[in-house]
N, CA, C and O atoms as CSV, one atom per row, in Angstrom:
chain,resi,resn,atom,element,x,y,z
A,1,MET,N,N,25.164,-80.412,-71.002
A,1,MET,CA,C,24.222,-79.603,-71.111
A,1,MET,C,C,23.406,-79.626,-69.650
A,1,MET,O,O,22.843,-78.665,-69.126
A,2,GLN,N,N,23.498,-80.942,-69.159
A,2,GLN,CA,C,22.780,-81.154,-67.813
A,2,GLN,C,C,23.515,-80.377,-66.893
A,2,GLN,O,O,22.908,-79.753,-66.022
A,3,THR,N,N,24.813,-80.332,-66.978
A,3,THR,CA,C,25.592,-79.519,-65.879
A,3,THR,C,C,25.174,-77.956,-66.088
A,3,THR,O,O,24.946,-77.236,-65.116
A,4,GLN,N,N,25.100,-77.539,-67.285
A,4,GLN,CA,C,24.877,-76.284,-67.536
A,4,GLN,C,C,23.466,-75.906,-66.919
A,4,GLN,O,O,23.314,-74.884,-66.250
A,5,GLN,N,N,22.470,-76.781,-67.185
A,5,GLN,CA,C,21.196,-76.531,-66.670
A,5,GLN,C,C,21.218,-76.562,-65.112
A,5,GLN,O,O,20.527,-75.766,-64.476
A,6,ASN,N,N,22.021,-77.492,-64.491
A,6,ASN,CA,C,22.017,-77.488,-63.043
A,6,ASN,C,C,22.636,-76.154,-62.574
A,6,ASN,O,O,22.084,-75.501,-61.689
A,7,THR,N,N,23.772,-75.748,-63.158
A,7,THR,CA,C,24.369,-74.585,-62.905
A,7,THR,C,C,23.459,-73.383,-62.824
A,7,THR,O,O,23.430,-72.621,-61.857
A,8,THR,N,N,22.710,-73.267,-63.923
A,8,THR,CA,C,21.939,-72.284,-64.297
A,8,THR,C,C,20.665,-72.190,-63.102
A,8,THR,O,O,20.286,-71.148,-62.567
A,9,ALA,N,N,20.202,-73.385,-62.885
A,9,ALA,CA,C,19.268,-73.474,-61.825
A,9,ALA,C,C,19.742,-73.026,-60.400
A,9,ALA,O,O,19.064,-72.352,-59.625
A,10,THR,N,N,21.008,-73.500,-60.168
A,10,THR,CA,C,21.556,-73.168,-58.894
A,10,THR,C,C,21.722,-71.563,-58.814
A,10,THR,O,O,21.444,-70.877,-57.831
A,11,GLU,N,N,22.198,-71.132,-59.972
A,11,GLU,CA,C,22.379,-69.589,-60.095
A,11,GLU,C,C,21.177,-68.937,-59.703
A,11,GLU,O,O,21.101,-68.151,-58.758
A,12,TRP,N,N,20.145,-69.312,-60.521
A,12,TRP,CA,C,18.853,-68.779,-60.405
A,12,TRP,C,C,18.294,-68.932,-59.007
A,12,TRP,O,O,17.669,-67.980,-58.539
A,13,LYS,N,N,18.438,-69.913,-58.371
A,13,LYS,CA,C,18.061,-70.324,-56.966
A,13,LYS,C,C,18.805,-69.286,-56.036
A,13,LYS,O,O,18.213,-68.748,-55.100
A,14,ARG,N,N,19.975,-69.059,-56.300
A,14,ARG,CA,C,20.944,-68.384,-55.365
A,14,ARG,C,C,20.377,-66.758,-55.692
A,14,ARG,O,O,20.204,-66.031,-54.714
A,15,ASN,N,N,20.152,-66.325,-56.790
A,15,ASN,CA,C,19.712,-65.077,-57.159
A,15,ASN,C,C,18.367,-64.677,-56.465
A,15,ASN,O,O,18.133,-63.561,-56.003
A,16,ARG,N,N,17.464,-65.815,-56.459
A,16,ARG,CA,C,16.133,-65.736,-55.919
A,16,ARG,C,C,16.271,-65.482,-54.224
A,16,ARG,O,O,15.690,-64.605,-53.585
A,17,MET,N,N,17.042,-66.325,-53.792
A,17,MET,CA,C,17.296,-66.211,-52.303
A,17,MET,C,C,18.017,-64.907,-51.861
A,17,MET,O,O,17.736,-64.264,-50.849
A,18,GLN,N,N,18.939,-64.622,-52.720
A,18,GLN,CA,C,19.565,-63.117,-52.379
A,18,GLN,C,C,18.396,-62.111,-52.558
A,18,GLN,O,O,18.168,-61.269,-51.689
A,19,THR,N,N,17.680,-62.202,-53.655
A,19,THR,CA,C,16.678,-61.211,-53.717
A,19,THR,C,C,15.732,-61.364,-52.507
A,19,THR,O,O,15.328,-60.338,-51.960
A,20,GLN,N,N,15.419,-62.359,-52.134
A,20,GLN,CA,C,14.429,-62.614,-50.959
A,20,GLN,C,C,15.155,-62.063,-49.624
A,20,GLN,O,O,14.502,-61.461,-48.772
A,21,HIS,N,N,16.424,-62.281,-49.500
A,21,HIS,CA,C,17.130,-61.710,-48.474
A,21,HIS,C,C,17.143,-60.281,-48.483
A,21,HIS,O,O,16.973,-59.700,-47.411
A,22,TYR,N,N,17.332,-59.582,-49.610
A,22,TYR,CA,C,17.315,-58.125,-49.586
A,22,TYR,C,C,15.896,-57.479,-49.407
A,22,TYR,O,O,15.687,-56.362,-48.933
A,23,ALA,N,N,14.969,-58.355,-49.860
A,23,ALA,CA,C,13.465,-58.075,-49.556
A,23,ALA,C,C,13.341,-57.985,-48.116
A,23,ALA,O,O,12.960,-56.966,-47.540
A,24,ASN,N,N,13.686,-59.128,-47.510
A,24,ASN,CA,C,13.410,-59.286,-46.074
A,24,ASN,C,C,14.289,-58.174,-45.295
A,24,ASN,O,O,13.834,-57.638,-44.286
A,25,THR,N,N,15.485,-57.872,-45.771
A,25,THR,CA,C,16.197,-56.938,-44.935
A,25,THR,C,C,15.550,-55.547,-45.162
A,25,THR,O,O,15.438,-54.767,-44.217
A,26,THR,N,N,15.159,-55.260,-46.304
A,26,THR,CA,C,14.438,-53.899,-46.551
A,26,THR,C,C,13.133,-53.768,-45.758
A,26,THR,O,O,12.796,-52.742,-45.167
A,27,GLU,N,N,12.428,-54.915,-45.803
A,27,GLU,CA,C,11.080,-55.034,-45.005
A,27,GLU,C,C,11.560,-54.728,-43.417
A,27,GLU,O,O,11.022,-53.884,-42.701
A,28,TYR,N,N,12.534,-55.476,-43.070
A,28,TYR,CA,C,12.873,-55.309,-41.620
A,28,TYR,C,C,13.303,-53.933,-41.306
A,28,TYR,O,O,13.044,-53.429,-40.213
A,29,LYS,N,N,14.062,-53.203,-42.386
A,29,LYS,CA,C,14.540,-51.965,-42.133
A,29,LYS,C,C,13.357,-50.934,-42.030
A,29,LYS,O,O,13.328,-50.033,-41.192
A,30,ARG,N,N,12.358,-51.170,-42.998
A,30,ARG,CA,C,11.103,-50.259,-43.000
A,30,ARG,C,C,10.477,-50.448,-41.709
A,30,ARG,O,O,10.154,-49.455,-41.058
A,31,ASN,N,N,10.250,-51.729,-41.225
A,31,ASN,CA,C,9.433,-51.825,-40.036
A,31,ASN,C,C,10.181,-51.233,-38.806
A,31,ASN,O,O,9.590,-50.653,-37.895
A,32,ARG,N,N,11.469,-51.417,-38.850
A,32,ARG,CA,C,12.216,-50.665,-37.696
A,32,ARG,C,C,12.085,-49.129,-37.777
A,32,ARG,O,O,12.001,-48.449,-36.754
A,33,MET,N,N,12.069,-48.586,-39.049
A,33,MET,CA,C,12.020,-47.071,-39.171
A,33,MET,C,C,10.647,-46.695,-38.744
A,33,MET,O,O,10.499,-45.680,-38.064
A,34,GLN,N,N,9.637,-47.424,-39.085
A,34,GLN,CA,C,8.214,-47.283,-38.846
A,34,GLN,C,C,8.185,-47.189,-37.299
A,34,GLN,O,O,7.756,-46.170,-36.758
A,35,THR,N,N,8.631,-48.229,-36.595
A,35,THR,CA,C,8.610,-48.285,-35.213
A,35,THR,C,C,9.216,-47.070,-34.564
A,35,THR,O,O,8.638,-46.528,-33.622
A,36,GLN,N,N,10.331,-46.632,-35.021
A,36,GLN,CA,C,11.090,-45.480,-34.547
A,36,GLN,C,C,10.152,-44.322,-34.796
A,36,GLN,O,O,9.929,-43.497,-33.911
A,37,GLN,N,N,9.594,-44.253,-36.007
A,37,GLN,CA,C,8.683,-43.073,-36.183
A,37,GLN,C,C,7.558,-42.884,-35.179
A,37,GLN,O,O,7.237,-41.821,-34.647
A,38,ASN,N,N,6.988,-44.130,-34.996
A,38,ASN,CA,C,5.927,-44.215,-34.023
A,38,ASN,C,C,6.430,-43.914,-32.570
A,38,ASN,O,O,5.685,-43.273,-31.829
A,39,ALA,N,N,7.603,-44.323,-32.140
A,39,ALA,CA,C,8.121,-43.988,-30.915
A,39,ALA,C,C,8.439,-42.497,-30.804
A,39,ALA,O,O,8.192,-41.882,-29.767
A,40,ASN,N,N,8.966,-41.938,-31.838
A,40,ASN,CA,C,8.986,-40.418,-31.866
A,40,ASN,C,C,7.790,-39.835,-31.650
A,40,ASN,O,O,7.631,-39.055,-30.711
A,41,ALA,N,N,6.788,-40.164,-32.529
A,41,ALA,CA,C,5.463,-39.549,-32.301
A,41,ALA,C,C,4.808,-39.656,-30.959
A,41,ALA,O,O,4.136,-38.753,-30.462
A,42,ALA,N,N,5.035,-40.765,-30.430
A,42,ALA,CA,C,4.584,-41.131,-28.983
A,42,ALA,C,C,5.341,-40.139,-28.028
A,42,ALA,O,O,4.756,-39.495,-27.157
A,43,GLU,N,N,6.436,-40.084,-28.220
A,43,GLU,CA,C,7.359,-39.262,-27.349
A,43,GLU,C,C,6.904,-37.820,-27.464
A,43,GLU,O,O,6.697,-37.121,-26.472
A,44,CYS,N,N,6.751,-37.391,-28.747
A,44,CYS,CA,C,6.563,-35.920,-28.980
A,44,CYS,C,C,5.163,-35.690,-28.374
A,44,CYS,O,O,4.916,-34.634,-27.792
A,45,LYS,N,N,4.258,-36.657,-28.503
A,45,LYS,CA,C,2.867,-36.448,-28.007
A,45,LYS,C,C,2.900,-36.348,-26.271
A,45,LYS,O,O,2.268,-35.520,-25.614
A,46,HIS,N,N,3.698,-37.288,-25.785
A,46,HIS,CA,C,3.969,-37.342,-24.412
A,46,HIS,C,C,4.487,-35.943,-23.876
A,46,HIS,O,O,3.921,-35.380,-22.938
A,47,ASN,N,N,5.525,-35.445,-24.481
A,47,ASN,CA,C,6.167,-34.343,-24.253
A,47,ASN,C,C,5.189,-33.079,-24.285
A,47,ASN,O,O,5.122,-32.243,-23.384
A,48,ARG,N,N,4.479,-33.073,-25.405
A,48,ARG,CA,C,3.370,-31.999,-25.526
A,48,ARG,C,C,2.363,-32.032,-24.391
A,48,ARG,O,O,2.021,-30.998,-23.817
A,49,ILE,N,N,1.883,-33.253,-24.067
A,49,ILE,CA,C,0.939,-33.384,-22.966
A,49,ILE,C,C,1.566,-32.939,-21.728
A,49,ILE,O,O,0.934,-32.221,-20.953
A,50,GLN,N,N,2.896,-33.352,-21.453
A,50,GLN,CA,C,3.494,-32.783,-20.397
A,50,GLN,C,C,3.707,-31.428,-20.127
A,50,GLN,O,O,3.684,-30.922,-19.006
A,51,MET,N,N,3.952,-30.759,-21.367
A,51,MET,CA,C,4.070,-29.307,-21.443
A,51,MET,C,C,2.902,-28.669,-21.063
A,51,MET,O,O,2.912,-27.676,-20.337
A,52,GLN,N,N,1.702,-29.271,-21.591
A,52,GLN,CA,C,0.564,-28.724,-21.537
A,52,GLN,C,C,-0.049,-28.809,-19.818
A,52,GLN,O,O,-0.716,-27.944,-19.252
A,53,GLN,N,N,0.368,-29.977,-19.316
A,53,GLN,CA,C,0.078,-30.317,-17.988
A,53,GLN,C,C,0.860,-29.110,-17.038
A,53,GLN,O,O,0.359,-28.460,-16.120
A,54,ASN,N,N,2.027,-29.049,-17.486
A,54,ASN,CA,C,2.905,-28.202,-16.639
A,54,ASN,C,C,2.437,-26.670,-16.863
A,54,ASN,O,O,2.485,-25.850,-15.947
A,55,GLY,N,N,1.986,-26.362,-18.147
A,55,GLY,CA,C,1.445,-24.987,-18.319
A,55,GLY,C,C,0.134,-24.759,-17.549
A,55,GLY,O,O,-0.138,-23.681,-17.022
A,56,ASN,N,N,-0.671,-25.855,-17.516
A,56,ASN,CA,C,-1.924,-25.670,-16.727
A,56,ASN,C,C,-1.578,-25.515,-15.375
A,56,ASN,O,O,-2.107,-24.601,-14.742
A,57,ALA,N,N,-0.576,-26.446,-14.707
A,57,ALA,CA,C,-0.168,-26.255,-13.344
A,57,ALA,C,C,0.248,-24.805,-12.959
A,57,ALA,O,O,-0.131,-24.205,-11.953
A,58,THR,N,N,0.979,-24.401,-13.797
A,58,THR,CA,C,1.628,-22.933,-13.802
A,58,THR,C,C,0.522,-22.008,-13.700
A,58,THR,O,O,0.521,-21.150,-12.817
A,59,GLU,N,N,-0.472,-22.122,-14.580
A,59,GLU,CA,C,-1.663,-21.064,-14.702
A,59,GLU,C,C,-2.465,-21.322,-13.508
A,59,GLU,O,O,-2.994,-20.361,-12.949
A,60,TYR,N,N,-2.624,-22.547,-13.035
A,60,TYR,CA,C,-3.385,-22.713,-11.850
A,60,TYR,C,C,-2.766,-22.023,-10.619
A,60,TYR,O,O,-3.415,-21.347,-9.821
A,61,LYS,N,N,-1.480,-22.257,-10.551
A,61,LYS,CA,C,-0.683,-21.742,-9.405
A,61,LYS,C,C,-0.718,-20.032,-9.409
A,61,LYS,O,O,-0.966,-19.299,-8.452
A,62,TYR,N,N,-0.406,-19.673,-10.729
A,62,TYR,CA,C,-0.508,-18.302,-10.845
A,62,TYR,C,C,-1.974,-17.682,-10.487
A,62,TYR,O,O,-2.064,-16.604,-9.901
A,63,SER,N,N,-3.000,-18.363,-10.841
A,63,SER,CA,C,-4.347,-17.818,-10.503
A,63,SER,C,C,-4.524,-17.843,-9.073
A,63,SER,O,O,-5.162,-16.959,-8.499
A,64,ARG,N,N,-3.891,-18.997,-8.354
A,64,ARG,CA,C,-4.155,-19.126,-7.018
A,64,ARG,C,C,-3.489,-18.006,-6.214
A,64,ARG,O,O,-4.045,-17.482,-5.248
A,65,MET,N,N,-2.254,-17.656,-6.662
A,65,MET,CA,C,-1.319,-16.648,-6.164
A,65,MET,C,C,-1.972,-15.197,-6.403
A,65,MET,O,O,-1.911,-14.292,-5.571
A,66,GLN,N,N,-2.489,-15.118,-7.425
A,66,GLN,CA,C,-3.328,-13.871,-7.649
A,66,GLN,C,C,-4.515,-13.625,-6.827
A,66,GLN,O,O,-4.843,-12.516,-6.406
A,67,THR,N,N,-5.184,-14.802,-6.607
A,67,THR,CA,C,-6.422,-14.673,-5.743
A,67,THR,C,C,-5.867,-14.415,-4.367
A,67,THR,O,O,-6.453,-13.605,-3.648
A,68,GLN,N,N,-4.768,-15.045,-3.931
A,68,GLN,CA,C,-4.222,-14.736,-2.515
A,68,GLN,C,C,-3.854,-13.307,-2.495
A,68,GLN,O,O,-4.122,-12.649,-1.490
A,69,GLN,N,N,-3.260,-12.755,-3.518
A,69,GLN,CA,C,-2.854,-11.402,-3.413
A,69,GLN,C,C,-4.006,-10.436,-3.232
A,69,GLN,O,O,-3.951,-9.443,-2.508
A,70,ASN,N,N,-5.096,-10.824,-3.978
A,70,ASN,CA,C,-6.342,-9.996,-3.962
A,70,ASN,C,C,-6.899,-10.116,-2.654
A,70,ASN,O,O,-7.264,-9.102,-2.059
A,71,THR,N,N,-7.001,-11.247,-2.144
A,71,THR,CA,C,-7.488,-11.459,-0.709
A,71,THR,C,C,-6.692,-10.762,0.323
A,71,THR,O,O,-7.216,-10.185,1.276
A,72,ASN,N,N,-5.324,-10.830,0.106
A,72,ASN,CA,C,-4.521,-10.096,1.129
A,72,ASN,C,C,-4.733,-8.559,0.944
A,72,ASN,O,O,-4.778,-7.838,1.941
A,73,ALA,N,N,-4.869,-8.028,-0.356
A,73,ALA,CA,C,-5.101,-6.630,-0.454
A,73,ALA,C,C,-6.500,-6.210,0.194
A,73,ALA,O,O,-6.597,-5.218,0.917
A,74,THR,N,N,-7.487,-6.975,-0.094
A,74,THR,CA,C,-8.733,-6.653,0.519
A,74,THR,C,C,-8.808,-6.711,2.021
A,74,THR,O,O,-9.446,-5.923,2.718
A,75,GLU,N,N,-8.091,-7.726,2.445
A,75,GLU,CA,C,-8.020,-7.735,4.063
A,75,GLU,C,C,-7.271,-6.650,4.493
A,75,GLU,O,O,-7.692,-6.076,5.496
A,76,TRP,N,N,-6.116,-6.176,3.897
A,76,TRP,CA,C,-5.456,-5.044,4.270
A,76,TRP,C,C,-6.278,-3.853,4.367
A,76,TRP,O,O,-6.315,-3.132,5.364
A,77,LYS,N,N,-7.059,-3.635,3.098
A,77,LYS,CA,C,-7.882,-2.457,2.917
A,77,LYS,C,C,-9.030,-2.463,4.156
A,77,LYS,O,O,-9.326,-1.456,4.799
A,78,ARG,N,N,-9.555,-3.665,4.340
A,78,ARG,CA,C,-10.568,-3.778,5.310
A,78,ARG,C,C,-9.919,-3.436,6.807
A,78,ARG,O,O,-10.639,-2.902,7.650
A,79,ASN,N,N,-8.747,-3.715,7.059
A,79,ASN,CA,C,-8.164,-3.467,8.327
A,79,ASN,C,C,-7.946,-1.903,8.444
A,79,ASN,O,O,-8.235,-1.293,9.473
A,80,ILE,N,N,-7.409,-1.287,7.303
A,80,ILE,CA,C,-7.188,0.153,7.433
A,80,ILE,C,C,-8.475,0.932,7.550
A,80,ILE,O,O,-8.566,1.952,8.234
A,81,MET,N,N,-9.579,0.351,6.777
A,81,MET,CA,C,-10.838,1.040,6.981
A,81,MET,C,C,-11.299,0.924,8.404
A,81,MET,O,O,-11.733,1.895,9.022
A,82,GLN,N,N,-11.189,-0.399,8.963
A,82,GLN,CA,C,-11.785,-0.510,10.302
A,82,GLN,C,C,-10.840,0.364,11.448
A,82,GLN,O,O,-11.312,0.882,12.460
A,83,THR,N,N,-9.556,0.396,11.089
A,83,THR,CA,C,-8.826,1.367,12.014
A,83,THR,C,C,-9.227,2.894,11.903
A,83,THR,O,O,-9.204,3.662,12.865
A,84,GLN,N,N,-9.581,3.228,10.678
A,84,GLN,CA,C,-9.871,4.531,10.422
A,84,GLN,C,C,-11.299,4.826,11.111
A,84,GLN,O,O,-11.510,5.850,11.761
A,85,LEU,N,N,-12.271,3.797,10.893
A,85,LEU,CA,C,-13.576,3.949,11.554
A,85,LEU,C,C,-13.450,4.080,13.064
A,85,LEU,O,O,-14.089,4.922,13.695
A,86,GLU,N,N,-12.544,3.156,13.665
A,86,GLU,CA,C,-12.291,3.305,15.054
A,86,GLU,C,C,-11.778,4.573,15.495
A,86,GLU,O,O,-12.242,5.151,16.478
A,87,ARG,N,N,-10.716,5.080,14.712
A,87,ARG,CA,C,-10.211,6.460,14.994
A,87,ARG,C,C,-11.288,7.527,14.811
A,87,ARG,O,O,-11.320,8.462,15.611
A,88,ASN,N,N,-12.146,7.456,13.845
A,88,ASN,CA,C,-13.302,8.411,13.701
A,88,ASN,C,C,-14.179,8.336,14.839
A,88,ASN,O,O,-14.613,9.395,15.291
A,89,ARG,N,N,-14.511,7.223,15.380
A,89,ARG,CA,C,-15.396,6.976,16.467
A,89,ARG,C,C,-14.807,7.711,17.753
A,89,ARG,O,O,-15.427,8.536,18.424
A,90,THR,N,N,-13.524,7.277,17.978
A,90,THR,CA,C,-12.863,7.865,19.249
A,90,THR,C,C,-12.814,9.499,19.071
A,90,THR,O,O,-13.045,10.254,20.015
A,91,GLU,N,N,-12.536,9.886,17.949
A,91,GLU,CA,C,-12.494,11.471,17.849
A,91,GLU,C,C,-14.012,11.939,17.933
A,91,GLU,O,O,-14.279,13.013,18.472
A,92,MET,N,N,-14.869,11.237,17.470
A,92,MET,CA,C,-16.305,11.792,17.695
A,92,MET,C,C,-16.664,11.844,19.093
A,92,MET,O,O,-17.269,12.781,19.613
A,93,GLN,N,N,-16.245,10.744,19.711
A,93,GLN,CA,C,-16.572,10.558,21.371
A,93,GLN,C,C,-15.795,11.810,22.015
A,93,GLN,O,O,-16.316,12.532,22.865
A,94,GLN,N,N,-14.680,11.964,21.590
A,94,GLN,CA,C,-13.854,13.070,22.313
A,94,GLN,C,C,-14.555,14.423,21.968
A,94,GLN,O,O,-14.606,15.297,22.832
A,95,CYS,N,N,-15.048,14.603,20.840
A,95,CYS,CA,C,-15.639,15.785,20.405
A,95,CYS,C,C,-16.950,16.010,21.202
A,95,CYS,O,O,-17.227,17.127,21.637
A,96,LYS,N,N,-17.765,14.917,21.390
A,96,LYS,CA,C,-18.940,14.945,22.247
A,96,LYS,C,C,-18.641,15.243,23.646
A,96,LYS,O,O,-19.350,16.038,24.263
A,97,TYR,N,N,-17.616,14.647,24.206
A,97,TYR,CA,C,-17.058,14.904,25.491
A,97,TYR,C,C,-16.839,16.275,25.658
A,97,TYR,O,O,-17.304,16.878,26.625
A,98,ASN,N,N,-16.039,16.917,24.624
A,98,ASN,CA,C,-15.606,18.327,24.753
A,98,ASN,C,C,-16.830,19.166,24.644
A,98,ASN,O,O,-16.884,20.157,25.373
A,99,GLN,N,N,-17.765,18.928,23.885
A,99,GLN,CA,C,-19.005,19.647,23.923
A,99,GLN,C,C,-19.758,19.749,25.090
A,99,GLN,O,O,-20.337,20.769,25.466
A,100,VAL,N,N,-19.733,18.462,25.764
A,100,VAL,CA,C,-20.579,18.428,27.094
A,100,VAL,C,C,-19.871,19.298,28.156
A,100,VAL,O,O,-20.438,20.032,28.965
A,101,GLU,N,N,-18.305,19.064,27.999
A,101,GLU,CA,C,-17.540,19.853,28.895
A,101,GLU,C,C,-17.703,21.326,28.806
A,101,GLU,O,O,-17.809,22.065,29.785
A,102,MET,N,N,-17.717,21.714,27.523
A,102,MET,CA,C,-17.886,23.189,27.263
A,102,MET,C,C,-19.384,23.724,27.692
A,102,MET,O,O,-19.600,24.857,28.123
A,103,GLN,N,N,-20.308,22.774,27.510
A,103,GLN,CA,C,-21.697,23.194,27.903
A,103,GLN,C,C,-21.733,23.334,29.328
A,103,GLN,O,O,-22.208,24.362,29.812
A,104,GLN,N,N,-21.243,22.333,30.122
A,104,GLN,CA,C,-21.156,22.380,31.456
A,104,GLN,C,C,-20.460,23.707,32.031
A,104,GLN,O,O,-20.870,24.309,33.023
A,105,ASN,N,N,-19.308,24.085,31.234
A,105,ASN,CA,C,-18.638,25.233,31.797
A,105,ASN,C,C,-19.545,26.439,31.502
A,105,ASN,O,O,-19.679,27.343,32.326
A,106,ALA,N,N,-20.153,26.435,30.333
A,106,ALA,CA,C,-21.040,27.660,30.032
A,106,ALA,C,C,-22.124,27.731,30.978
A,106,ALA,O,O,-22.430,28.786,31.534
A,107,ASN,N,N,-22.768,26.534,31.193
A,107,ASN,CA,C,-23.866,26.598,32.240
A,107,ASN,C,C,-23.342,26.952,33.704
A,107,ASN,O,O,-24.111,27.590,34.423
A,108,ALA,N,N,-22.214,26.623,34.152
A,108,ALA,CA,C,-21.709,27.026,35.351
A,108,ALA,C,C,-21.514,28.508,35.333
A,108,ALA,O,O,-21.923,29.207,36.260
A,109,MET,N,N,-20.909,28.989,34.312
A,109,MET,CA,C,-20.648,30.407,34.174
A,109,MET,C,C,-22.004,31.274,34.121
A,109,MET,O,O,-22.085,32.411,34.585
A,110,GLU,N,N,-23.005,30.619,33.524
A,110,GLU,CA,C,-24.241,31.390,33.419
A,110,GLU,C,C,-25.105,31.393,34.715
A,110,GLU,O,O,-25.938,32.256,34.992
A,111,GLY,N,N,-24.782,30.289,35.479
A,111,GLY,CA,C,-25.505,30.095,36.719
A,111,GLY,C,C,-24.846,30.795,37.951
A,111,GLY,O,O,-25.395,30.801,39.053
A,112,GLY,N,N,-23.647,31.380,37.709
A,112,GLY,CA,C,-22.848,31.938,38.807
A,112,GLY,C,C,-23.617,33.284,39.233
A,112,GLY,O,O,-24.099,34.049,38.399
A,113,VAL,N,N,-23.681,33.499,40.684
A,113,VAL,CA,C,-24.460,34.482,41.271
A,113,VAL,C,C,-23.319,35.503,41.758
A,113,VAL,O,O,-22.388,35.082,42.444
A,114,SER,N,N,-23.408,36.805,41.402
A,114,SER,CA,C,-22.408,37.593,41.905
A,114,SER,C,C,-22.948,38.362,43.279
A,114,SER,O,O,-24.104,38.775,43.373
A,115,CYS,N,N,-22.096,38.477,44.180
A,115,CYS,CA,C,-22.633,39.143,45.385
A,115,CYS,C,C,-22.039,40.564,45.381
A,115,CYS,O,O,-20.829,40.763,45.494
A,116,CYS,N,N,-22.931,41.514,45.249
A,116,CYS,CA,C,-22.417,42.902,45.241
A,116,CYS,C,C,-21.560,43.185,46.493
A,116,CYS,O,O,-20.521,43.836,46.382
A,117,ASN,N,N,-21.973,42.713,47.665
A,117,ASN,CA,C,-21.276,43.075,48.958
A,117,ASN,C,C,-19.868,42.617,49.011
A,117,ASN,O,O,-18.915,43.293,49.399
A,118,CYS,N,N,-19.835,41.317,48.551
A,118,CYS,CA,C,-18.403,40.667,48.830
A,118,CYS,C,C,-17.609,40.628,47.550
A,118,CYS,O,O,-16.446,40.240,47.659
A,119,ASN,N,N,-18.053,40.971,46.333
A,119,ASN,CA,C,-17.342,41.016,45.110
A,119,ASN,C,C,-16.902,39.573,44.735
A,119,ASN,O,O,-15.846,39.410,44.123
A,120,THR,N,N,-17.647,38.578,45.070
A,120,THR,CA,C,-17.292,37.201,44.669
A,120,THR,C,C,-18.533,36.544,43.946
A,120,THR,O,O,-19.707,36.831,44.179
A,121,SER,N,N,-18.106,35.672,43.086
A,121,SER,CA,C,-19.239,35.023,42.303
A,121,SER,C,C,-19.415,33.511,42.935
A,121,SER,O,O,-18.420,32.813,43.126
A,122,HIS,N,N,-20.605,33.097,43.214
A,122,HIS,CA,C,-20.835,31.819,43.588
A,122,HIS,C,C,-21.424,30.788,42.577
A,122,HIS,O,O,-22.587,30.935,42.202
A,123,PHE,N,N,-20.750,29.866,42.171
A,123,PHE,CA,C,-21.171,29.040,41.089
A,123,PHE,C,C,-22.008,27.947,41.720
A,123,PHE,O,O,-21.672,27.459,42.799
A,124,LEU,N,N,-23.148,27.531,41.036
A,124,LEU,CA,C,-23.825,26.437,41.674
A,124,LEU,C,C,-23.246,25.102,40.891
A,124,LEU,O,O,-23.639,23.980,41.211
């Protein structure tokens, strides 16, 4: 009977240790999975932040390029307008010069004196 009790006690002890071992294994497994989930979540968050940063950088770059294009277009427009203005001034000066020239010619023609005796006109 003593032997039976000892055997039963040993068996019970073995079972308890086995159960404890399974519990520890399960706990370890659970902890490992939790750690993996946390790592995955952190990785996911990091990737999302990275993507957002990349998105912001791209957006910033696009905005800068757009601004540069607008600046270039404005500069180009200003240059064309400046060229047109200078062309208009030149044409206006030419026109004024032509008017003065025509006026001088008209004055010279009006101021000419015709000699009846020699049939020539003398311009002042």
